[in-house]
Structure formats: structure tokens, C-alpha cells
C-alpha positions, -999 to +999 in steps of 0.1 A: +001+002+000+016+033-011-011+058+006-028+037+032-056+069+031-064+064-005-066+025-006-088+031+027-110+048+006-106+025-024-115-002-005-147+017+012-159+024-021-157-010-036-177-021-006-202+005-008-206+003-046-211-035-040-238-031-010-259+003-025-262-017-061-276-050-049-290-046-018-327-037-013-326-011+017-344+021+014-318+042+027-283+035+011-250+031+034-229+057+034-200+048+049-181+021+072-181+039+100-198+023+132-221+058+134-232+055+091-238+016+098-260+019+129-280+048+111-283+022+079-295-007+096-318+016+122-334+031+088-338+002+073-353-022+097-357-058+090-347-055+052-310-059+064-302-099+078-280-105+108-256-116+086-252-090+063-250-066+088-223-089+108-199-086+069-206-048+069-189-043+103-164-070+096-154-053+066-152-023+080-130-036+110-108-052+084-105-020+059-096+002+090-070-023+098-053-025+068-049+014+068-032+005+105-011-019+091+005+003+067+011+030+094+025+005+115-001+004+143-003-025+161-034-050+148-038-083+139-020-088+106-035-121+094-071-108+100-066-078+085-048-089+052-064-079+019-067-115+015-093-116+044-107-083+028-114-104-008-128-130+013-152-111+036-162-089+003-171-124-016-193-138+019-210-103+018-219-106-020-231-143-015-251-129+017-267-103+000-278-127-025-291-155-005-304-140+028-325-106+018-352-113+043 
């Protein structure tokens, strides 16, 4: 990662693009902060499954950790790898397709 901030923004955009284009939520997810996720969940009620919410939170954590890794902040490198991000994004995409309540 050359620029941790730009890399984090790019990863967040991938998550938001996937989620907002494929999930039928009334209100779109505005970001991967806890506040944005909480607002998205409370505004959309039961249209978002617990599994999708869990994956979004997981992706938020991984994205933040990847930025932290590049800044030499102490975090779990194995759970915060680009491979972990790709796997979590794939999991989110599969859950969106199968678990919409």
C-alpha cells in the first residue's frame, strides 16, 4: 500500500458500491463507520439480515486495520490482510444474494 488513506477509501468504495447496488435497502449505506452502519441499520429495519450486518462490520474492521497496518499500528495482520478483505467481500456478496429477509 502506497497511500494508506487512498487505499482505505478505495476499499470502502468497493464495499459501498457492492452493497448499495445489490441490496434493496431504502436508505443507502453512506460509509463504513460505526455511526453510518448504525444509521443504515436503524433506517432500514428488517430489510437487512444479521449476517449482512455482521459482514459489513467485519469489512469495516478489516478496512481500518489495513490502513493501520500500513501505518505501523499494532493490529492482527492475519485477520487484516488483503486476502481477508477479499474473502469477506465475497461472503458479503453471497449473503446479499441469499439472505435478504
